[in-house]
C-alpha positions as CSV (number, residue, x, y, z in Angstrom):
1,M,0.0,0.0,0.0
2,T,1.3,3.5,-1.0
3,R,2.0,5.7,2.0
4,H,1.4,9.4,1.8
5,L,2.1,12.4,4.1
6,L,-0.8,14.9,4.0
7,N,-1.1,15.9,7.6
8,I,1.4,15.5,10.5
9,L,-1.3,13.4,12.2
10,D,-0.8,10.8,9.5
11,L,2.4,9.9,11.5
12,S,2.3,8.3,15.0
13,V,4.5,9.9,17.7
14,G,6.8,6.9,17.4
15,E,7.1,7.5,13.6
16,I,7.8,11.2,14.1
17,D,10.6,10.3,16.6
18,G,12.0,7.7,14.2
19,L,12.1,10.3,11.4
20,L,13.8,12.8,13.6
21,R,16.4,10.3,14.7
22,L,17.0,9.4,11.0
23,A,17.3,13.1,10.0
24,S,19.8,13.7,12.8
25,E,21.9,10.7,11.6
26,I,21.9,12.1,8.1
27,Y,22.8,15.5,9.4
28,D,25.8,14.0,11.3
29,R,26.8,11.6,8.6
30,P,25.6,12.8,5.2
31,A,28.2,10.9,3.2
32,D,26.6,7.6,4.3
33,Y,23.4,8.5,2.4
34,R,24.7,10.1,-0.8
35,D,23.6,7.2,-3.1
36,A,20.6,6.0,-1.2
37,C,18.1,7.1,-3.9
38,R,20.3,6.7,-7.0
39,H,18.2,6.5,-10.2
40,Q,15.0,7.6,-8.4
41,I,13.0,10.7,-9.2
42,L,11.2,13.3,-7.1
43,A,8.6,15.4,-8.8
44,T,8.0,18.9,-7.3
45,L,4.6,20.2,-8.3
46,F,4.4,23.7,-6.9
47,F,1.2,25.4,-7.9
48,E,2.1,28.2,-5.4
49,P,5.5,30.1,-5.1
50,S,8.1,28.7,-2.7
51,T,11.8,29.1,-2.0
52,R,12.8,27.1,1.0
53,T,10.3,24.2,0.8
54,R,10.8,23.6,-2.9
55,L,14.6,24.0,-2.9
56,S,15.0,22.0,0.2
57,F,13.0,19.1,-1.3
58,E,15.2,19.3,-4.4
59,S,18.4,19.5,-2.4
60,A,17.2,16.6,-0.3
61,M,16.7,14.3,-3.3
62,L,19.9,15.4,-5.1
63,S,21.8,14.8,-1.8
64,L,20.5,11.3,-1.8
65,G,21.8,10.7,-5.4
66,G,18.4,11.0,-7.0
67,N,17.0,13.3,-9.7
68,V,14.3,16.0,-9.7
69,L,11.7,17.2,-12.2
70,G,8.7,19.4,-11.9
71,F,7.5,23.0,-12.0
72,S,7.6,26.0,-9.6
73,D,4.5,27.9,-10.7
74,A,1.1,26.9,-11.9
75,A,1.4,29.2,-14.8
76,S,4.2,27.0,-16.2
77,S,2.1,23.9,-16.0
78,S,-1.1,22.6,-17.8
79,A,-3.1,24.0,-14.8
80,R,-3.0,27.2,-16.8
81,K,-5.0,25.4,-19.5
82,G,-7.5,24.2,-17.0
83,E,-6.1,20.7,-16.2
84,S,-7.2,19.4,-12.8
85,V,-4.9,18.4,-10.0
86,A,-6.2,14.8,-10.3
87,D,-5.2,14.6,-14.0
88,T,-1.9,16.3,-13.4
89,V,-0.9,13.9,-10.7
90,A,-2.2,10.8,-12.5
91,V,0.2,11.6,-15.3
92,V,3.2,12.8,-13.3
93,S,3.1,9.9,-10.9
94,G,4.0,7.8,-14.0
95,Y,7.2,9.8,-14.4
96,A,8.4,9.9,-10.8
97,D,8.9,7.8,-7.7
98,V,7.7,10.3,-5.1
99,I,5.8,13.7,-5.4
100,A,6.0,16.8,-3.3
101,M,3.1,19.1,-4.0
102,R,2.1,22.6,-2.8
103,H,-1.2,24.1,-3.7
104,P,-3.2,27.2,-2.7
105,K,-6.4,25.2,-2.1
106,E,-7.0,23.3,1.1
107,G,-7.4,19.6,0.5
108,A,-5.7,19.5,-2.9
109,P,-3.0,17.0,-1.7
110,M,-5.8,14.6,-0.6
111,V,-7.1,14.7,-4.2
112,A,-3.6,14.2,-5.5
113,A,-3.0,11.1,-3.2
114,A,-6.2,9.5,-4.4
115,H,-5.0,9.7,-8.0
116,S,-1.3,9.0,-7.6
117,L,0.7,5.8,-8.2
118,V,3.5,6.9,-5.9
119,P,3.8,8.6,-2.4
120,V,2.5,12.2,-2.2
121,I,4.0,14.7,0.3
122,N,1.9,17.7,1.2
123,A,4.3,20.7,0.9
124,G,1.6,23.1,2.0
125,D,-2.1,23.4,1.1
126,G,-3.6,26.9,1.5
127,G,-4.2,27.8,5.1
128,H,-4.5,24.1,6.1
129,Y,-1.4,22.1,6.8
130,H,2.4,21.9,6.2
131,P,3.6,18.7,7.7
132,T,7.2,18.8,6.5
133,Q,7.7,22.3,8.0
134,T,6.4,20.8,11.2
135,L,9.0,18.0,11.1
136,T,11.6,20.7,10.4
137,D,10.4,22.7,13.5
138,L,10.5,19.6,15.7
139,M,14.0,18.7,14.6
140,T,15.1,22.2,15.4
141,V,13.6,22.1,18.9
142,R,15.0,18.7,19.6
143,R,18.5,19.5,18.5
144,E,18.6,23.0,20.0
145,K,16.6,22.2,23.3
146,G,17.3,18.5,23.6
147,R,13.7,17.6,24.2
148,L,10.1,17.9,22.9
149,S,8.3,18.0,26.2
150,G,7.8,20.3,29.2
151,L,7.9,23.5,27.1
152,T,5.9,26.7,27.1
153,V,5.4,27.6,23.4
154,G,4.4,31.1,22.2
155,L,2.8,31.2,18.8
156,C,2.7,34.7,17.5
157,G,1.2,36.6,14.5
158,D,-1.1,35.1,11.9
159,L,-2.7,32.1,13.7
160,K,-5.7,32.1,11.5
161,F,-4.2,31.4,8.1
162,G,-0.8,30.1,9.3
163,R,-0.7,26.5,8.2
164,T,2.7,26.0,9.8
165,V,1.1,26.9,13.2
166,H,-1.8,24.5,12.6
167,S,0.5,21.6,11.9
168,L,2.9,22.4,14.7
169,L,0.1,22.5,17.3
170,G,-1.1,19.1,16.0
171,A,2.3,17.6,16.6
172,L,3.3,19.3,19.9
173,T,0.0,18.6,21.7
174,R,1.0,14.9,21.5
175,Y,4.1,15.4,23.7
176,G,3.9,15.7,27.4
177,G,4.0,18.8,29.6
178,M,3.4,21.3,26.9
179,R,1.7,24.7,27.4
180,F,0.8,27.2,24.6
181,V,0.4,30.9,24.5
182,L,-1.5,32.1,21.5
183,I,-0.5,35.7,20.6
184,S,-2.5,37.4,17.9
185,P,-5.0,40.2,17.1
186,D,-8.6,39.2,17.3
187,E,-8.9,39.1,13.5
188,L,-6.1,36.5,13.3
189,R,-7.0,34.2,16.2
190,L,-6.5,30.4,15.9
191,P,-9.4,28.9,13.8
192,E,-12.1,27.0,15.7
193,F,-11.3,23.7,13.9
194,V,-7.7,23.8,15.1
195,R,-8.7,24.9,18.6
196,R,-11.2,22.1,18.9
197,N,-9.2,19.3,17.3
198,C,-5.8,20.1,18.7
199,L,-6.2,21.9,22.0
200,D,-9.7,21.2,23.4
201,A,-9.6,17.5,22.4
202,T,-6.3,16.9,24.2
203,G,-6.9,19.1,27.2
204,V,-3.5,20.8,26.7
205,P,-3.4,24.1,28.7
206,Y,-3.3,27.3,26.7
207,T,-3.9,31.0,27.1
208,E,-4.5,33.8,24.6
209,S,-2.9,37.3,24.5
210,R,-2.9,40.3,22.3
211,S,0.4,41.4,23.7
212,L,3.8,39.8,23.0
213,E,5.6,41.8,25.6
214,E,3.3,40.8,28.5
215,V,4.0,37.0,28.0
216,M,7.6,37.1,26.7
217,G,9.1,36.1,30.0
218,E,7.1,32.9,30.2
219,L,8.2,31.4,26.9
220,D,10.8,28.6,26.2
221,L,10.1,28.9,22.5
222,L,8.7,31.8,20.4
223,Y,7.3,30.8,17.0
224,M,6.9,34.0,14.9
225,T,4.9,34.1,11.8
226,R,4.3,36.7,9.1
227,V,0.9,38.1,8.3
228,Q,0.3,36.6,4.8
229,R,-0.8,39.0,2.2
230,E,-1.8,36.2,-0.2
231,R,-4.4,34.9,2.3
232,F,-6.3,38.2,2.4
233,F,-9.1,39.3,0.1
234,N,-9.1,42.8,1.4
235,E,-5.9,44.9,1.0
236,E,-6.9,47.4,3.6
237,E,-7.3,44.7,6.2
238,Y,-3.9,43.3,5.4
239,L,-2.2,46.7,5.7
240,R,-3.9,47.3,9.0
241,L,-2.7,44.0,10.5
242,K,0.6,43.4,8.8
243,D,2.7,45.1,11.5
244,S,0.8,43.8,14.5
245,Y,3.9,42.2,16.0
246,V,7.5,43.1,15.3
247,L,10.2,41.4,17.3
248,T,13.0,43.7,18.3
249,P,16.0,43.4,20.6
250,E,14.2,45.7,23.1
251,K,11.2,43.3,23.3
252,L,13.6,40.4,24.0
253,R,15.0,42.0,27.2
254,S,12.5,40.1,29.3
255,A,12.9,36.8,27.5
256,K,14.6,33.8,29.0
257,P,18.3,33.6,28.1
258,D,17.8,30.1,26.5
259,M,14.5,30.9,24.7
260,L,14.4,29.8,21.1
261,I,13.2,32.0,18.3
262,L,11.8,30.1,15.3
263,H,10.2,31.4,12.1
264,P,9.1,29.2,9.1
265,L,10.2,32.1,6.8
266,P,10.0,34.1,4.6
267,R,10.4,37.0,7.0
268,V,9.0,40.3,5.9
269,N,9.4,42.7,8.8
270,E,8.0,40.8,11.8
271,I,11.5,40.1,13.1
272,S,14.0,43.0,13.0
273,T,17.3,42.1,11.3
274,E,19.0,43.3,14.5
275,V,17.6,40.1,16.2
276,D,19.6,37.9,13.8
277,A,22.8,38.2,15.8
278,D,21.0,37.1,19.0
279,P,22.1,33.5,19.9
280,R,18.5,32.6,20.6
281,A,17.6,33.3,16.9
282,C,17.7,30.0,15.1
283,Y,15.4,30.5,12.1
284,F,18.2,30.2,9.6
285,R,19.5,27.0,11.2
286,Q,15.8,25.9,11.3
287,A,15.7,26.3,7.5
288,H,18.9,24.2,7.1
289,Y,17.5,21.4,9.2
290,G,14.6,21.1,6.6
291,R,16.9,19.5,4.1
292,Y,17.7,16.6,6.4
293,V,14.1,16.1,7.5
294,R,13.0,15.8,3.9
295,M,15.9,13.4,3.1
296,A,14.7,11.2,6.0
297,L,11.1,11.4,4.8
298,I,11.9,10.5,1.2
299,L,13.9,7.5,2.4
300,A,11.1,6.4,4.6
301,L,8.3,6.8,2.0
302,L,10.4,5.0,-0.6
303,G,11.0,2.1,1.8
304,K,14.8,2.7,1.9
305,E,14.8,3.2,5.7
306,K,12.4,1.9,8.4
307,I,11.2,4.4,11.0
308,E,10.5,2.2,14.0
309,P,7.8,3.4,16.3
């Protein structure tokens, strides 16, 4: 049976831990895996622009000795002519061994998986989920903090449309001793379906705040997000909210000395460039870890490596 990754909840906690162990092994010994996917092909079907996710997938496959084909914009594919996702994937899955797909519409990867002959990886679907970014976030926290439990996590910015936030919550609520602080303006609060499925269903404690400064001292991890212009239908609404939270060195004065600052990137202006020199800022390291997580995932989905629960 073909295994896909559409939602982080498709993986058990044991499987996530297994993938993170494998990713760390690859990070520490990359030469051992350089020919693991020789003669195999990854198709990157990106109906929405991407830099880090698409290039890290391509880098991952090339680093495993494989090859890559695909497109980086719907306008350069037959989608421009009106071809459906189902038809595109039915054809491309005959050309490749694994597919990574990003699409602006929620649920599109599920349609793709139903019509694919090979594993499909959701590389982000609208404001829904982004499971490989979540695996990247988890690897970052584990390597930088040494654990995935007993942490107070602040999620700041666009919690309504932020698919990385939705996926990260789904994963972290499955680990013990977690507490969340949801920091956003009222208009960008966490959606009800995420609150119900991730927080209320598990009983994980959480609080909400409109002020980042008021809760900064409580946090072990601060996950910043940008306000996403592409998710708004109203330009005035976007302009009013886009600078709701801007992280500066001054705001970090009350933060714990070992707090981690993460961001899925791209950054616009929600983190001042002055913060980059702070040792707590690990968003660029976070982006680098994404390559190794995706290498591990490709190996697992192609049956090259077992991820023991």
